[in-house]
C-alpha positions in Angstrom: 24.3 -11.6 -68.0 21.9 -10.5 -65.2 21.7 -7.0 -63.8 23.5 -6.4 -60.5 20.7 -4.0 -59.3 17.4 -5.7 -58.3 14.0 -5.4 -59.8 10.9 -5.3 -57.5 7.5 -5.9 -59.1 4.2 -5.2 -57.5 1.9 -8.2 -57.7 -1.6 -7.5 -58.4 -4.7 -8.7 -60.7 -2.5 -8.6 -63.7 0.3 -10.8 -62.3 -1.0 -13.0 -59.7 -0.9 -16.1 -61.9 1.6 -18.8 -61.7 2.4 -18.8 -65.4 2.8 -14.9 -65.3 5.0 -14.9 -62.3 7.1 -17.6 -63.7 7.8 -15.6 -66.8 8.6 -12.5 -64.6 11.0 -14.5 -62.6 12.6 -15.9 -65.8 12.9 -12.3 -67.0 14.7 -11.4 -63.6 12.0 -10.1 -61.3 14.0 -10.3 -58.0 11.7 -9.3 -55.4 7.7 -9.3 -55.1 5.9 -6.4 -53.5 2.5 -6.9 -52.1 0.6 -3.2 -51.7 -1.7 -3.9 -48.8 -3.4 -0.4 -49.4 -5.4 -2.3 -51.9 -7.3 -5.8 -51.8 -8.2 -7.9 -49.0 -6.1 -10.1 -46.7 -7.4 -13.1 -48.7 -6.2 -11.6 -51.8 -2.8 -11.1 -50.5 -2.5 -14.5 -48.8 -3.3 -15.9 -52.2 -0.7 -13.8 -53.8 2.0 -15.2 -51.3 0.8 -18.8 -52.0 1.1 -18.1 -55.8 4.6 -16.6 -55.5 5.8 -19.4 -53.4 4.3 -22.1 -55.9 6.0 -20.2 -58.8 9.4 -20.4 -56.9 9.0 -24.1 -56.7 8.0 -24.7 -60.3 10.8 -22.5 -61.5 13.2 -24.7 -59.3 11.9 -27.8 -60.9 13.0 -26.6 -64.4 16.3 -25.2 -63.4 19.5 -27.3 -64.2 20.5 -27.5 -60.6 16.9 -28.1 -59.3 17.2 -25.3 -56.7 14.3 -23.1 -55.7 15.0 -19.5 -56.7 13.9 -17.6 -53.5 11.7 -14.4 -54.3 11.7 -12.1 -51.3 8.4 -10.6 -50.5 7.9 -7.0 -49.4 4.7 -6.3 -47.5 3.8 -2.6 -48.1 1.7 -1.2 -45.2 -1.2 1.2 -46.0 -0.3 3.7 -43.2 -2.9 6.3 -42.4 -4.0 6.7 -46.1 -6.9 8.8 -47.1 -8.5 8.1 -50.5 -9.8 11.2 -52.4 -11.5 10.3 -55.6 -8.7 9.1 -57.9 -5.9 10.3 -55.7 -4.9 9.8 -52.1 -3.2 11.6 -49.2 -2.6 10.7 -45.5 -4.2 11.7 -42.3 -1.9 14.6 -41.0 -3.5 14.5 -37.7 -3.0 10.7 -37.1 -1.4 10.1 -33.7 0.8 7.4 -35.3 1.8 6.5 -38.9 1.2 2.8 -37.8 -2.4 2.1 -37.7 -4.4 -0.6 -36.2 -4.9 -2.0 -39.8 -1.1 -1.8 -40.1 -0.6 -4.0 -37.1 -3.0 -6.7 -38.5 -1.1 -6.4 -41.8 2.1 -7.0 -39.9 0.7 -10.1 -38.1 -0.4 -11.5 -41.5 3.1 -10.9 -42.8 4.8 -12.6 -39.9 2.4 -15.7 -40.1 3.1 -16.0 -43.9 6.9 -15.3 -43.5 7.3 -12.3 -45.7 10.7 -10.8 -45.7 10.3 -7.2 -45.5 7.8 -4.8 -44.1 7.7 -1.4 -45.8 6.5 1.4 -43.5 4.4 4.2 -45.2 4.4 7.9 -44.4 7.5 7.6 -41.9 8.2 11.0 -40.2 11.0 10.2 -37.9 13.1 7.3 -36.7 10.6 6.6 -33.9 8.1 5.4 -36.7 10.5 2.7 -37.7 11.2 1.8 -34.0 7.5 1.3 -33.4 7.2 -0.8 -36.4 10.0 -3.2 -35.2 8.2 -3.4 -31.8 5.0 -4.7 -33.4 7.0 -7.2 -35.6 8.7 -8.5 -32.4 5.4 -8.6 -30.7 4.1 -11.1 -33.2 7.5 -13.0 -33.0 8.7 -11.8 -36.3 12.1 -11.1 -37.5 11.2 -9.2 -40.7 13.6 -6.3 -41.9 11.9 -2.8 -42.2 12.1 -0.5 -45.3 11.5 3.1 -44.5 9.4 4.8 -47.2 10.6 8.4 -47.7 7.3 10.2 -48.9 6.9 13.1 -46.5 8.8 16.5 -46.0 9.3 15.6 -42.4 11.0 12.5 -43.4 13.6 14.5 -45.3 14.2 16.6 -42.2 14.9 13.5 -40.4 16.5 11.4 -43.1 19.8 10.5 -41.5 18.2 9.2 -38.3 15.7 7.3 -40.3 18.2 5.7 -42.4 20.3 4.7 -39.3 17.5 2.6 -37.9 16.0 1.1 -41.1 17.3 -1.9 -43.1 16.5 -0.2 -46.5 15.0 2.9 -47.9 12.4 3.4 -50.6 12.0 6.8 -52.4 8.4 6.9 -52.9 8.2 9.5 -55.5 4.4 9.5 -55.8 3.5 10.8 -52.4 6.7 12.8 -52.1 5.7 14.7 -55.1 2.7 16.1 -53.1 4.8 17.2 -50.3 7.5 19.1 -52.0 8.0 21.1 -55.3 7.8 18.4 -58.2 10.9 20.1 -59.7 12.9 19.2 -56.6 12.2 15.4 -56.9 15.2 14.6 -59.1 17.7 16.2 -56.7 15.9 14.9 -53.6 16.2 11.5 -55.1 19.9 11.8 -55.7 20.6 13.1 -52.2 18.6 10.2 -50.6 20.5 7.8 -52.6 23.9 9.4 -51.7 23.0 9.4 -48.0 21.6 5.9 -47.9 24.7 4.5 -49.7 27.0 6.4 -47.4 25.4 4.6 -44.5 25.7 1.2 -46.1 21.8 0.8 -46.5 20.2 -0.4 -49.8 18.0 2.2 -51.5 14.9 1.6 -53.7 13.7 4.2 -56.2 10.0 3.8 -57.0 6.7 5.0 -58.7 5.9 5.9 -62.2 9.1 4.6 -63.6 7.5 3.1 -66.6 3.9 4.0 -66.1 2.9 4.1 -69.8 3.5 0.3 -69.8 0.2 -0.1 -68.1 -1.3 0.3 -71.5 1.6 0.1 -73.8 4.1 -2.7 -74.6 7.2 -0.3 -74.6 8.1 2.6 -72.4 8.6 6.2 -73.5 12.2 7.4 -74.0 11.9 9.7 -71.0 11.0 6.6 -68.8 13.9 4.7 -70.2 16.2 7.7 -69.2 14.5 7.7 -65.7 15.3 4.1 -65.0 18.9 4.4 -66.3 19.5 7.5 -64.3 18.3 5.8 -61.1 20.8 3.2 -61.6 23.6 5.6 -62.4 22.8 7.5 -59.3 23.3 4.5 -57.3 19.9 2.8 -56.7 20.2 -0.7 -55.5 16.7 -1.6 -56.7 14.0 0.0 -58.9 10.4 -0.8 -58.5 7.4 -1.3 -60.8 4.0 -0.5 -59.3 0.9 -0.3 -61.6 3.1 -1.5 -64.5 3.0 -5.1 -63.2 0.0 -5.0 -60.7 -2.6 -3.6 -63.0 -1.0 -3.3 -66.5 -1.5 -5.1 -69.6 2.3 -6.0 -70.0 3.6 -7.1 -66.7 6.2 -9.5 -68.2 7.3 -7.0 -70.7 7.8 -4.5 -68.1 10.1 -6.5 -66.2 12.0 -7.7 -69.2 12.5 -4.1 -70.5 13.6 -2.8 -67.1 16.2 -5.6 -66.9 17.5 -4.5 -70.4 17.7 -0.9 -69.3 19.6 -1.7 -66.0 22.1 -4.0 -67.8 22.9 -1.2 -70.2 23.1 1.4 -67.3 25.5 -0.7 -65.5 27.9 -1.0 -68.4 28.4 2.8 -68.0 29.2 2.6 -64.3 32.9 2.5 -63.2 33.7 0.8 -59.8 30.2 1.0 -58.7 28.5 -1.8 -56.8 25.0 -2.5 -55.6 23.6 -3.5 -52.0 21.2 -6.4 -52.4 18.0 -6.3 -50.2 18.3 -10.1 -49.7 
């Protein structure tokens, strides 16, 4: 039995190998994320090629010989500012869609990625501008609004209305609002996205200890389960699969947690991104 909610795994140095990706797909990775805040365009182009090759090879070994499509999310850097070991964003930026972002979108359209995730969204205009750039390059990619600013919370319903999906980016959001508010903001975003009929992704530090350890903490297991019980349509792995020592195990454990959580949901359903 596979989970109904989807697993998004970030692809990076730990997982950008056909053998590893195939194992992640076998263990029910549903969607691949490429974080364009790190790495070169060449790196990401290679990652897309490897994902597509893994799809083909998995298809060859399946009973019906069908390729299992793995949608790709291209996550834009936005006006990110790196500060030693942490990062923030340029609050004085004229637009959250930078010239670098536009080049990222162009590359995404050329390589036929499925989603563009817009970072540091402030209001619905940011999403509409992103759509204009996608259209300019003759693309048809769907747009995910990353909710990681206080301003975005103030304009949440309008942002949801013009987006194809919403991501709760808890890392940067935790720098904008009191950290103790995050669980309740998360629940509210999920509720409002579901009401609007838009898929919602819960992301960041879901099982962070699995970067270095083969099993998550009990608190992390509870966090993933609660995200599903609240109605998340997808949950996301970041460093765990991009940089961690146990990318396959992280996907496998997350799948087990989701399946168990879904046993305790009555009459609930999930919206798939694709």
